[in-house]
N, C-alpha and C positions, 0 to 999 in steps of 0.2 A: 504494500500500500504506500502511495506517495506520502511523504512526511512533511512537505512544504507547500505553501500556497502557490498555485500557478505552475508548478513543475510539469504538469501534464499538458499544458497548452500546445507545445510542439507536436506531441503525439496525436492529440485531437485534431490539429490542423492537417497533419499528414493523412489521417484516416478519412476526413471529409472536408477538404479545403474550402469548398464553396458553401457549406452549410452555414446558415445564419447563426452567429454566436450571440451578438448583442444587437438589440433593436431599441432605439431611443426615438420616440415619436415617429417621424417619417424616415429616419435614417437607419440603415442597417450596416452592420460590420460582420464580415464573414470570419470563420475560424482562422483562415490563413492570414487575413488582414490584421486581425487582432493579435495573433502571435508575432507577426512581423513588427507591428507598432510597439508592442510591449518589449520585445528584445532590443530594438533600436534605442528606445528610451532608457532601458536598463543600462546599456553601454554608456549612454551619456551621463547617467547618474554615477556610474563607476569612475568616469573620468573627472567629474566635478565635485564629488563628495567622498568621504571615507566610509568604509564598512561600518554599519551600526549607527551612522548619523541620522538625524531626523530631517525629513523633507516635508515642508509645509505644503499641503495641497489646498490652495486658497482659490479654487475655481468653481464655477457654477456646476450644476448637475448636468452630466452628459457623458458621452463615451470617453471624452478626454480624461475625466476624473477616474473612470474605471481603468483606463490604460495606465495612467500614472500610478494608481494604487498597485496594480500587478507589477509594474516595473520596479517599484520600491521593494515589493516582496521578493521577487526573484533575484534582485541585485544585493540583497542583504541590508537594505536601508529600512528605516522606520517611516511609514506613511502617517503623517500628522493630518488628519482629515478635518479641516477647518469648516465651520458653518458660515456660509456667505451671508447669513442673516444676523451675525453678531454685530452689536454696536461697536464703535471704534474703541471704547475703553476695554471691552472684553478681548478684542483682537490684540491690543497693545499688551494687556496683562499676560496673555498666552505666549506671545512672542518673547516677552521678557523672561518668562519662566522657562521656556523650552529652548530658546536660541537656536532655531533651525538652521542647518548648514545651507539650505537652499529653500527658496519659496517659489512655487510654480503657480502663477495665475493664469497661464495658458501654456500650451505645449510648445517646446522649441522645435525647430526643424532639425532633424537628426538623420544620420546616415544609417543604412541597414547594417545589422550586426547579428552574429549568432547568439543563441541563448547561452547565458552563463551557467556554470555549475551551480547547483542549488546551495543555499546557505544551510547552516545547522538547524535541525528541527526546534531547538530551544532558543534560537535567535529571535529577538523581538522584531516584529514587522509592522505593527499598527499601534497608533495612539488615537483613541477616540475620546469623545468628551460627553459628559453628562449634559442633559437638556438645559440646565440652568434654571429649572423651575423654582428652586429655593436658594439660588445664589450664583456666584461666578462659576462657570463650568470647571469641573475637575477633569484632568486628563488621566485615562487609565491605559496601561500598556499591556499588550498581549504578545505572546510568542506564537510562532507557527503551529506548534503542537496543540495549543489550546483550541484553535479553530479546526485543525485537522480532526481532532477528536470530537469536536462539535459536529463536523460533517458526518462522522461515523454514527453519532447519535441520530442525526437527521435521517440517515439511510435506514436505520432500524425502525424509527418511530413513524416516518412519513413516506418512505418508499419512493422518493424522488429519484429519477434516473435520466439517462441521455434522451429518452423519448419525450421528456416534458418540456413545456414552454412555460416559464416562470415569470410572473409579473410582480415587480416590487415598485409600486408607483410613487413612493415618497422620496424625499431628499436623502442622499447617501451619507449625509452627516449624521443621520439617525442610524444606529447600528442594526436595527431590524432590517431595513431596506438594503443597506450595504451587505449584510450577511446574505440576504436572499439573492442578490445579483452575483456576488463572488462565489457562493456555493454552486449556483447554477452553472456558471462558466467553468468552474473547477471540475465538475463531474461531466461536462459535455452537453448539458441541457442548453436550450436557448433562453437567454435572459432578456426581459423586456422592462424598460424603465421610461421615465418621463423627465423632461427638463423642469417641469413644474406640474404638480398634481392638479388635475381638473377632472371631476368625476365623469362628465360626458365623454371626454377624450379617452379616459381610461377604459370605459366600456367599449368604445370603438376599437381600441387596441386589442381588447379581449376577443372581440368578434373577428377582427381582421386576421389575427395571428393564431387563433385557436388556442388561447391560453388555457393551460390545464391546472395550474397552481397559482394561487394569489396570496401574497403577504399583505396584510392590512392591519392598521390600528383600528380600534373600535370606532373612532371618529371618521376615518376614511370609509369604513364599511357602511356607516350610517349615511354618508354623503352619496355613496354608490347606490344604495337602496332608494334614496329620494330621487336621484337622477334617472334611475332605470325603472321607475314604476311602470308596470304593465308589460315589461320586456322580460326575456329570460336568456341566459347564456349557458347552454348545456355542455360546452366543452370543458368548463371548470370542474375538476373532480376533487379538488382539495383547497380549502380555505385555511390559511395559517394565521391565527389571530393571537396577539399577545395582550394579555391582561383585560380581556373583554368583561364588561358587566352587562349581562344580557337581560333584556325584557322579553316576555313571551312574544310580543308583537314583532320584535326585532328578529327573533329566530324564524318566525313565520315568513316575514318579508325576505329574509336571507334565502330561505328555501325556495321561495317563488322566483327570486332573481337568478339563483344558481341551483337549479333543481337536481343536478347530479353530483353536487359537491358535499363531501364530508367536511365537518368542521373540526379542526385540530386546534385546541387552545393550549397555550403554554405560559408558564410563569417563570421568569428568570430576571436577570439583571446584567448590566454591562460588565460587571465584575465577575459574574458566575457563568454566563451563558445559560443553558437550560437548567432549571431546577425541577419543575414538575411538568407533566404532560397529561392532557386529556385527549386521547385519540378518538376519531370518529367511531361511534358504536360502543365505546367503553361505558360501563355503568358507573358513573362518577356520582357520589352522593351530593345532594343539593348543598351549595355553599362551599364545596371543596374546589381547589384549583388543580386537582389531579394527584397522581402518584409520582414518585421519583422518576425522572427521566433515565433513559439507558445510561449506565455508568455513574449514576449519582447515588450517594448515600446521605441520608438526612438524620439529624439529631435535633431535639428540642432541649435546650439547656436553660438553667436558671442563672441568676446574676453571678453566682459563685462558680459557674462552669460545670455544674452537675447535670447529668442526663436526667430528663424528666420522663415520666410514664405516659402512655397513651392517654389522651384527653386533657393533659395538663399543658397550660400555655406558657411559653417562654420564647427566648431568642431562637431563631432558625439558623442552624449551622449546616453547611454544605461541604461535602468532600467529593471531588471529581478531578479528572485531569483537564477539565475545561476552564479552570479558574484563571483569572488574570494574574499578571506578574506583580504589579505594584502601581501606585499612582505616579504618573510622570510629573504632575503638578497638582497643587491643591492637596487637601487632606480630608479625611472623614473619620472622626474619632470613633464613630459607631462601627466602622469596618475593622474587624480584628481576626487574627488567625490563631489557631491552637491545635497542635497534633494533627496536621493535615486538613483540618476543617477551617472554613471561613464563614463569618457572619457579616452581613452588611447592615445589620440593625433591624431587619424585619422580624416581627413577632408572629407566632401562630401556634398551632397544635397539630398533632398527628392522631388519627383514630387507630383503632386496633388493626385495621386492614392496611394501614400505611398511607391513607389519603391525607393530604395537607389542607388545613384551613388557615387562611390569613386573618390576623387581627389588625395589623397596621405596622407603621414604621416607628422605631424607637424614638427617632428625633422629632416626630410629629406628635408623640403622645402628650396629652394634656392631663393635668390634675385639677379637677373641679369638685368642690365640696368634699375633698378627700378621696375621690374616686378617680382611678385611672381610666381615661377615655381615649380610644383611638379614633381620630377623625374619620378614617376610612370606613369604620363600621357605621357611623352615622350617615356618611355620604352615600353608602350603598343603600341604606333604608330610604333616604330622601329621593334618590334617583329612580327608585322603583315606584314612586307615587305618581298617580295620573297627572299629566301636565308638566312634570319636571323632567327635563332632558339631562341636566348635569347638576352636580352639587359639590360645593367645597366648604368645609367646616373649619373654623379657626377659634382660637381662644383669645379674648381681649381681657386686660387686667380688670379685676373686680375685687373690691375691698372685702366683700362678704364671702365669696366662693373661691377666691384665688384667681380663677379665670372664669369668664362668662362665655359660653358657647354661642357663636353666631354662624349663620349659614348664608352663603352666597349661592343663588340658584339661577339656572338658565331655564326660564319657563314662567308660567303664571303663578303668582303668589296669592293664595287665599289663606291668610294666617290662621283663622279659626279652624278651617278644614285641615291645614297642615298640622296644627297642634293636636287635633283630635286623632289624626292618623298616626302621628308619632307616639301618642300616649298608648296606642294599642300595640306598638312594636318595640318601644324602647323604655328603659327605666327613666324616671323623671329627671335624674341628674344628667342624662345623655341627650335630652331634648334641647335643641337650640332655643335661646330666649329671644333672639332677634333674627329676622330674615330680610335679605336684600335680593331683589330681582335684577338680573343683568342680562340683557339680550345680546349685547356686543361682547361675547365671551373671549377674553384674551387667551392666546395660545403661544406656546413656544414654537420654534421652527420645526420641531419634531411632531407637532400636532397635539401635544399634551396640554392640559390646563396649566396656565401660567400662575402658579400658586402665589408667587410674590406679588404679582399685579392684583390678583383677586383679594389677597389679604390687605393690600394697601387700600383697595376700594372699601373693604369692611371697616378698616380703621378710620378712613375719612368720613364714613357715614355714621359710625357708632361710637368712636372714641370720645371719652368724656373729658 
């Protein structure tokens, strides 16, 4: 088995040189063209940078970014995948922290060159960045082996192969979509991407190219459902969804839009890759995010590091060969290692059958009236109520309770009805005391709720 990213591109090109490898909107790149562009650029990087150095990829979403990423990987350099949507202070802070040896904002003209010998499997090849929803992005560094082993997990869990056409419609600065494109090209599948996500154009690409597998965030899936109302796309056999919070009507609408697609949901993080999987057809208990992914061992531990029994809640610790190396910049006190296990500060519990239930993130946990409250728990309840599309819960200072829970909602707010619904589903201390309706919902470049912006809205409205 190949142990480094992109090492099989020459063999794939030799086997079927004219086959479409990468499609971006209306542009197509064959296997032969992709391998030639990647090898030529890799030779340029070898001439202008030293092995192991970082190369900042500060370019828009497109084939050029994919080619540069693979060129870094096969030449033994680290691809620092910048988000073009970062404000100037973010970009300046990352540049200062990482001091890249070279910054590419477009691809240089380079001469043809043969593929170089592969780097070591444990060599770092990629620095990605968190979404910035709660602060300045942190850079996380990964070695070839971690993604190669993630590809092996994908093979077992999802069964993707050369015959597939894989659409990852979001920006490649988000690791979900970057992983989808790189994995597809690495195994010889055709990868489809977009310079900018637009739901109607994404649906046209699915129809035109016979897409069989689709990576999507819950937000993107909802936008596709709304754009494709009354249509169906039967070529899609697999939906790969990360972190979905499903409503019954969303599942029904998804089945109507993609009638032949199984839904694979997975929980993971930039630092861990896959943690749990819920494959199509598996009997996953309500409220669970699935069972450990292939190659993953889970433990639930208390604050002293002791393993807890089934049903007891604590920090989620993960062991696998898919874990990240270290933070390249920034830090996260809640991310810790011990005895081959890693925690990123998520809390939850395992049941007797090994299924995982999430409670929330350690750094978001609030204490109100002496009770520990995970905002994610309250958000899940609120988002399932009629008329509420999304919810974000925060704690504002309160002399009596320590913090007062407030909720920011996307959707219609009928406070008496909301409070009555919450009373039936939540303990009194977990019911938000104030509600704010926001139609223009702020998002990070990766499509997630921008928690910092939402919290600022709540403070502006409710702070005393």
